[in-house]
C-alpha positions as MATLAB code, in Angstrom:
seq = 'MDYIKNYIEENKERFLEELFELIRIPSISSLSEHKQDMIKCAEKWAELILKSGADKAEVMPTDGNPVVYAEKIIDQSLPTVLVYAHYDVMPTDPDNLWNTKPFEPVIKDGKIWARGADDDKGQGFMHTKAFELMVKTNTLPCNVKFMIEGEEEIGSPNLGKWCDENREMLKADIILVSDTGIISPDIPSITTGLRGLCYWQIEVTGPNRDLHSGLFGGAVANPINVLCDMIAKLQDEDGKITVPGFYDDVLEVSPEERELLAKAPFSEEAYKKAIDVKSLKGEKGFSTMERTGIRPCLDVCGIYGGYTGEGAKTVLPSTAHAKISTRLVPHQNYKVIAELFKNYFESLAPDYVKVDVKHLHGGQGYVCPIDLPAYKAAEKAYQDVFNKRPVPVRSGGSIPIISAFEEILGYKSILMGFGLESDAIHSPNENYPLENFFKGIQTIPMFYKYFVEK';
ca = [
     -19.798   20.205   11.873;
     -22.218   19.204   14.619;
     -24.454   17.343   12.174;
     -21.448   15.229   11.125;
     -20.529   14.328   14.694;
     -24.157   13.596   15.569;
     -24.662   11.281   12.585;
     -21.479    9.363   13.395;
     -22.449    9.027   17.053;
     -25.937    7.765   16.193;
     -24.653    5.186   13.694;
     -21.169    4.202   14.831;
     -22.098    0.719   16.063;
     -23.708   -0.075   12.704;
     -20.707    1.379   10.863;
     -18.413   -1.005   12.725;
     -20.586   -4.063   12.198;
     -20.744   -3.367    8.454;
     -16.964   -2.967    8.369;
     -16.595   -6.245   10.242;
     -18.709   -7.973    7.584;
     -16.051   -6.977    5.053;
     -13.129   -7.881    7.304;
     -14.487  -11.385    7.980;
     -14.099  -12.248    4.281;
     -10.475  -13.464    3.775;
      -9.887  -11.623    0.514;
      -6.194  -12.469    0.040;
      -5.408  -11.672   -3.588;
      -2.006  -13.372   -3.688;
      -3.392  -16.823   -2.822;
      -5.395  -18.571   -5.545;
      -7.454  -20.575   -3.042;
      -9.183  -17.314   -2.055;
     -10.572  -16.595   -5.529;
     -14.176  -17.027   -4.392;
     -13.524  -14.865   -1.344;
     -12.466  -12.061   -3.692;
     -15.801  -12.231   -5.492;
     -17.715  -12.476   -2.225;
     -15.950   -9.419   -0.804;
     -16.556   -7.387   -3.958;
     -20.265   -8.263   -3.858;
     -20.505   -7.312   -0.183;
     -18.832   -3.951   -0.804;
     -21.207   -3.215   -3.708;
     -24.152   -4.085   -1.469;
     -22.963   -1.740    1.298;
     -22.305    1.184   -1.064;
     -25.749    0.749   -2.596;
     -27.315    0.770    0.889;
     -25.360    3.931    1.665;
     -27.102    5.861   -1.098;
     -25.447    5.162   -4.448;
     -27.635    5.279   -7.565;
     -25.982    2.085   -8.737;
     -23.233   -0.270   -7.627;
     -21.969   -3.222   -9.620;
     -19.226   -5.810   -9.610;
     -17.388   -5.550  -12.915;
     -15.056   -8.224  -14.300;
     -11.392   -7.718  -15.171;
      -8.765  -10.159  -16.379;
      -8.199  -10.883  -12.680;
     -10.270  -10.020   -9.623;
     -13.374   -7.857  -10.154;
     -13.678   -4.119   -9.575;
     -16.562   -2.602   -7.637;
     -17.905    0.453   -9.462;
     -20.578    2.699   -7.974;
     -21.812    6.223   -8.512;
     -24.225    8.925   -7.459;
     -24.696   11.706   -9.972;
     -26.659   14.627   -8.546;
     -25.861   17.195  -11.268;
     -23.681   16.739  -14.351;
     -22.560   20.370  -14.079;
     -21.024   19.797  -10.642;
     -17.507   18.445   -9.976;
     -17.023   14.698   -9.587;
     -14.886   12.968   -6.955;
     -13.654    9.471   -7.820;
     -12.957    7.433   -4.672;
     -10.342    4.676   -4.978;
      -9.803    1.876   -2.447;
      -8.916   -1.820   -2.475;
     -10.692   -4.761   -0.879;
      -7.841   -7.255   -1.123;
      -5.520   -7.845    1.834;
      -2.122   -9.327    2.539;
      -1.611  -12.942    3.674;
      -1.674  -13.431    7.449;
       1.460  -15.518    7.978;
       3.160  -16.091   10.330;
      -0.180  -16.934   11.930;
       1.368  -17.983   15.241;
       2.318  -14.358   15.936;
      -1.265  -13.096   15.908;
      -2.870  -12.433   19.290;
      -6.356  -12.692   17.757;
      -7.861  -14.499   14.775;
      -6.876  -12.409   11.707;
     -10.327  -12.454   10.111;
     -12.412  -12.203   13.265;
     -12.200   -8.502   14.208;
     -11.810   -7.660   17.878;
     -12.053   -4.264   19.566;
      -9.490   -3.918   22.328;
      -7.551   -0.951   23.752;
      -9.507    1.411   21.509;
      -8.431   -0.354   18.333;
      -9.823   -2.769   15.748;
      -7.537   -5.807   15.516;
      -7.770   -7.755   12.237;
      -6.223   -8.181    8.817;
      -7.522   -5.303    6.704;
      -8.534   -3.218    9.724;
      -6.392   -0.388    8.331;
      -5.115   -1.574    4.938;
      -7.449   -0.933    3.252;
     -10.888   -2.089    4.378;
     -10.982    0.220    7.395;
      -9.637    3.246    5.548;
     -11.599    2.541    2.374;
     -14.841    2.020    4.270;
     -14.543    5.479    5.840;
     -15.398    6.859    2.401;
     -18.519    4.725    2.096;
     -19.781    5.948    5.467;
     -18.785    9.571    4.834;
     -20.705    9.311    1.557;
     -23.712    7.870    3.389;
     -23.531   10.683    5.932;
     -23.616   13.329    3.198;
     -26.468   11.612    1.340;
     -28.628   11.083    4.417;
     -28.081   14.638    5.723;
     -28.620   16.203    2.265;
     -25.155   17.756    2.307;
     -23.549   15.946   -0.646;
     -22.205   18.878   -2.714;
     -21.054   17.040   -5.856;
     -21.079   13.801   -7.817;
     -19.294   10.749   -6.417;
     -17.927    7.639   -8.091;
     -16.329    4.621   -6.408;
     -13.671    2.337   -7.867;
     -12.679   -0.422   -5.443;
     -10.276   -3.040   -6.745;
      -9.129   -6.457   -5.571;
      -5.498   -6.601   -6.694;
      -3.627   -3.689   -5.080;
      -1.566   -5.995   -2.875;
      -0.250   -7.795   -5.968;
       0.525   -4.638   -7.937;
      -2.859   -3.911   -9.598;
      -1.907   -5.886  -12.756;
      -5.352   -5.561  -14.378;
      -6.709   -2.230  -13.151;
      -4.823   -0.104  -15.662;
      -6.402   -1.936  -18.592;
      -9.830   -1.755  -16.932;
      -9.456    2.013  -16.444;
      -8.403    2.442  -20.063;
     -11.483    0.514  -21.223;
     -13.792    2.579  -18.991;
     -12.420    6.109  -19.397;
     -15.825    7.635  -20.122;
     -17.461    6.005  -17.103;
     -14.604    7.139  -14.849;
     -14.643   10.806  -15.829;
     -13.916   12.893  -12.730;
     -12.084   15.955  -11.444;
      -9.977   14.358   -8.708;
      -9.245   10.930   -7.258;
      -9.566   10.612   -3.483;
      -7.645    7.861   -1.682;
      -7.195    6.771    1.934;
      -4.436    4.166    1.873;
      -1.709    6.129    3.629;
      -1.193    7.513    7.125;
      -0.627   10.481    9.406;
       2.445   11.226   11.500;
       0.701   10.688   14.839;
      -2.778   10.955   16.381;
      -2.214   14.639   17.146;
      -0.089   15.567   14.112;
      -2.070   15.221   10.875;
      -0.262   14.916    7.573;
      -1.049   14.539    3.892;
       1.058   12.246    1.740;
       2.387   14.200   -1.232;
       4.716   11.556   -2.634;
       4.910    7.783   -2.994;
       7.840    5.647   -3.983;
       7.573    3.355   -6.972;
       8.074   -0.398   -6.750;
       9.748   -3.274   -8.536;
       9.396   -6.872   -7.336;
      11.173  -10.059   -8.464;
      11.043  -13.758   -7.697;
      14.340  -15.610   -7.984;
      15.225  -19.283   -8.250;
      18.785  -20.572   -8.026;
      19.265  -24.190   -9.072;
      22.306  -26.376   -8.415;
      22.192  -30.182   -8.597;
      19.219  -31.904  -10.221;
      17.956  -33.196   -6.856;
      18.479  -32.729   -3.122;
      21.738  -34.363   -2.063;
      23.131  -35.889    1.143;
      25.129  -33.064    2.710;
      27.719  -35.482    4.072;
      28.389  -37.316    0.819;
      28.284  -34.208   -1.388;
      28.934  -31.247    0.951;
      32.168  -29.462    0.071;
      32.202  -30.823   -3.480;
      28.925  -29.456   -4.861;
      27.775  -25.834   -4.597;
      24.885  -25.263   -2.204;
      22.297  -23.029   -3.979;
      21.303  -21.358   -0.701;
      24.903  -20.372    0.010;
      25.293  -19.086   -3.548;
      22.051  -17.116   -3.384;
      23.153  -15.460   -0.144;
      26.482  -14.486   -1.719;
      24.711  -13.000   -4.731;
      22.283  -11.030   -2.574;
      25.162   -9.650   -0.493;
      26.627   -8.117   -3.645;
      23.523   -6.057   -4.360;
      24.519   -3.319   -1.898;
      27.843   -1.822   -0.841;
      29.000   -0.893    2.660;
      27.484    2.604    2.315;
      24.036    1.199    1.591;
      24.170    2.060   -2.114;
      22.559   -0.356   -4.556;
      25.214   -1.761   -6.901;
      23.019   -2.520   -9.932;
      24.673   -0.609  -12.820;
      22.492    2.285  -13.984;
      20.157    2.036  -10.999;
      20.605    5.684   -9.939;
      20.780    7.214  -13.432;
      17.264    8.699  -13.309;
      16.872    9.316   -9.581;
      15.354   12.727   -8.879;
      17.823   14.537   -6.643;
      15.965   16.653   -4.111;
      17.256   20.191   -3.628;
      18.891   21.288   -0.360;
      15.965   23.675    0.154;
      13.385   20.884   -0.058;
      15.489   18.617    2.160;
      15.474   21.430    4.732;
      11.659   21.607    4.556;
      11.343   17.835    4.913;
      13.550   17.979    7.993;
      10.976   20.183    9.729;
       8.447   17.338    9.918;
       8.209   16.116   13.539;
      10.331   12.989   13.973;
      11.997   11.312   16.931;
      14.652    8.785   15.989;
      14.696    7.412   19.524;
      10.931    6.850   19.514;
      11.206    5.304   16.041;
      13.834    2.811   17.223;
      11.911    2.038   20.399;
       8.690    1.355   18.460;
      10.373   -1.367   16.391;
      12.746   -2.514   19.162;
      16.114   -1.937   17.469;
      19.271   -0.391   18.936;
      20.360    1.449   15.807;
      19.272    2.221   12.254;
      20.930    1.443    8.940;
      20.541    2.922    5.489;
      22.158    4.859    2.676;
      25.058    6.985    3.901;
      24.554   10.737    3.787;
      20.784   10.761    4.304;
      18.508   11.039    7.323;
      15.985    8.352    8.267;
      13.088   10.398    6.870;
      15.008   11.008    3.634;
      15.904    7.339    3.273;
      12.235    6.369    3.320;
      10.848    9.366    1.453;
      13.198   10.581   -1.265;
      15.711    7.763   -1.778;
      15.320    4.292   -3.310;
      16.066    1.091   -1.413;
      16.382   -2.665   -1.929;
      15.107   -5.401    0.363;
      14.930   -9.180    0.461;
      11.273   -9.854    1.274;
      11.673  -13.604    1.593;
      14.316  -16.303    1.241;
      13.689  -20.030    1.391;
      14.943  -23.453    0.349;
      16.111  -26.765    1.704;
      14.707  -28.308    4.853;
      12.807  -26.012    7.219;
      10.731  -28.519    9.183;
      11.096  -29.634   12.772;
      14.364  -31.240   13.797;
      17.348  -31.887   11.541;
      17.725  -33.183    8.011;
      21.200  -33.227    6.513;
      20.425  -32.128    3.002;
      22.172  -30.105    0.330;
      19.166  -28.575   -1.485;
      18.642  -28.552   -5.218;
      17.113  -25.081   -5.284;
      16.998  -21.830   -3.348;
      14.481  -19.016   -3.727;
      14.179  -15.349   -2.868;
      11.708  -12.539   -3.309;
      13.352   -9.139   -3.689;
      11.867   -5.671   -4.021;
      13.137   -2.172   -4.668;
      11.333    1.015   -3.738;
      11.872    3.643   -6.412;
      11.677    7.438   -6.482;
      10.272    9.831   -9.098;
      11.842    9.607  -12.576;
      12.928    5.983  -12.067;
      11.065    3.786  -14.555;
      10.189    0.455  -12.957;
      10.307   -1.340  -16.327;
      13.869   -0.139  -16.909;
      14.862   -1.079  -13.352;
      13.293   -4.526  -13.783;
      15.573   -5.261  -16.719;
      18.697   -3.698  -15.157;
      18.256   -5.842  -12.042;
      17.619   -9.045  -13.990;
      20.715   -8.554  -16.142;
      22.941   -7.708  -13.185;
      21.724  -10.477  -10.898;
      22.139  -13.090  -13.607;
      25.657  -11.780  -14.249;
      26.548  -12.503  -10.609;
      25.769  -16.214  -10.992;
      28.780  -18.587  -11.016;
      28.710  -21.390  -13.589;
      27.846  -24.062  -11.016;
      24.257  -22.782  -10.646;
      21.454  -21.668  -12.933;
      19.472  -18.527  -12.114;
      15.919  -17.622  -13.107;
      14.740  -14.050  -12.382;
      11.042  -13.313  -12.851;
       9.662   -9.773  -12.606;
       6.343  -10.087  -10.743;
       5.038   -6.511  -10.690;
       5.928   -2.859  -10.295;
       4.762    0.731  -10.553;
       5.958    4.308  -10.824;
       6.405    6.820   -8.027;
       4.004    9.730   -7.575;
       4.186   13.367   -6.470;
       1.198   15.648   -5.716;
       1.807   19.428   -5.847;
       0.846   21.158   -2.602;
      -0.591   24.129   -4.515;
      -3.269   21.946   -6.129;
      -6.786   23.229   -5.204;
      -7.795   19.711   -4.110;
      -4.746   19.552   -1.837;
      -5.742   22.885   -0.304;
      -9.251   21.508    0.293;
      -7.832   18.444    2.044;
      -5.505   20.645    4.088;
      -8.429   22.754    5.300;
     -10.519   19.654    6.107;
      -7.781   18.195    8.325;
      -7.320   21.546   10.008;
     -11.031   21.694   10.864;
     -11.018   18.255   12.501;
      -7.538   18.074   14.061;
      -7.205   21.813   14.821;
      -3.755   21.719   13.228;
      -2.482   22.377    9.733;
      -1.414   19.019    8.235;
       2.243   18.459    7.385;
       3.018   17.464    3.770;
       5.100   14.273    3.798;
       6.569   11.874    1.271;
       5.820    8.264    2.070;
       8.237    5.396    1.726;
       5.376    3.159    0.625;
       4.039    2.471   -2.842;
       0.607    2.400   -4.427;
       1.616    1.543   -8.005;
      -1.771    2.302   -9.532;
      -1.755    5.956   -8.394;
       0.777    6.998  -11.036;
      -1.100    4.906  -13.592;
      -4.291    6.854  -12.851;
      -2.537   10.066  -13.830;
      -1.097    8.491  -16.963;
      -4.311    6.750  -18.106;
      -7.113    8.972  -16.795;
      -5.247   12.267  -16.501;
      -6.288   12.983  -12.899;
      -4.254   13.760   -9.828;
      -4.881   11.843   -6.597;
      -5.224   13.281   -3.101;
      -3.899   10.860   -0.478;
      -5.958   11.504    2.647;
      -4.699    8.737    4.921;
      -5.471    8.258    8.617;
      -3.361    5.204    9.488;
      -0.499    5.099   11.977;
       2.914    3.436   11.813;
       1.842    1.343   14.802;
      -1.079   -0.148   12.837;
       1.229   -2.982   11.697;
      -0.146   -3.196    8.172;
       1.178   -6.258    6.275;
       2.225   -7.739    9.632;
       0.647   -9.917   12.314;
      -1.672   -8.001   14.666;
      -2.720   -5.360   12.162;
      -4.915   -2.799   13.883;
      -6.656    0.530   13.380;
      -7.603    2.995   16.140;
     -11.326    3.630   16.411;
     -10.559    7.326   16.850;
      -8.830    7.442   13.461;
     -11.661    5.546   11.782;
     -14.265    7.990   13.037;
     -12.067   11.054   12.485;
     -11.670    9.934    8.888;
     -15.436    9.809    8.438;
     -15.584   13.270   10.007;
     -12.838   14.768    7.805;
     -13.886   13.439    4.394;
     -17.166   15.404    4.116;
     -15.235   18.596    4.878;
     -12.946   17.826    1.934;
     -15.983   17.615   -0.347;
     -17.293   20.921    0.964;
     -14.036   22.820    0.415;
     -13.232   21.080   -2.871;
     -16.547   22.187   -4.421;
     -16.143   25.700   -3.006;
     -12.724   25.980   -4.626;
];
């Protein structure tokens, strides 16, 4: 492994500057004003992969943001690894909570601070540099293809169709992804399960215009009050979701597997301290790790309406809005859940308001068997670098396209993440430890080695 460490050491400053070129492009897929930034970021990624040793790299159109496709085929008889990553990032708001400029990366306290530092420019770029390392040191043992999309943060609405249209081009033996995390810097882990996702946007409408809250308050229903009442009815006092039929297809994990999951290192006190809360809340009868790994949940991601500016304005608003998501577990079909939720939420509406429920996006959950040869290769690679056998964990997060890959392309995905809970992905002050970035570049070539050997 000395040649890997030496190459990283000799090139690490360049690696970081190239990553920063990507980070400086505000590729926010959910905001239409960044459409040109999406194209610019895709073109930059294609340029960097080509420089790293790919035979070809191109920006390919979809019905939405483009996909970067690249490949290096050294021998058709050898296995092929298909690397997946995404170049789009989350919005930065609330901007006033950032300690640095979100799209001007800063290195401080051994970390890269910026939007996309971890999710997923930092983690995705590890694969480009690990690929370069193998090419330049003549140690690339198999064929490599890259598929880097620009819509993961909005549910990958167009990637499934693109994959279906390009099945032949995307032929591979395994999909390799770094968009997850490890338990801690000294406890490596491999994500073996992801929760599915369903996401809605809701509008509750009362009067046909904003009203004076003194002249009309008490006589006309306030849509914000009504929306809050409706949301409160979505869960009971035990943390169970009340949507009829919601739990019908939930995969119940056996007591034996729950016992294995409980062996993963976890400190509830450290967990609470890290997010500055006195106590935790969730579905009754399950541990914190189980609540985020093997059980579904429902959350209000945003709620807004009326006057929210400086000072006071006595107004009874015409409309109220909310964005609500559920995280789903294996066997729950997000399309079925989308309809169950819509029907139930609309049934909660009193006749003095109108309710519009729009399903924005969703995806299925995913489980990777730990006896898969590619999993064993990843396990051995982590062990080489971290000197510890990685712990298999089920993540509470979702990457909706991962299950679609299996359905459309027929390949399993190995989730070799290196992020930490403290990286604050999707939040202000997102960061990524330099140590994790470089350890990722060190670990990935070892995966290739053991995967081809197996």
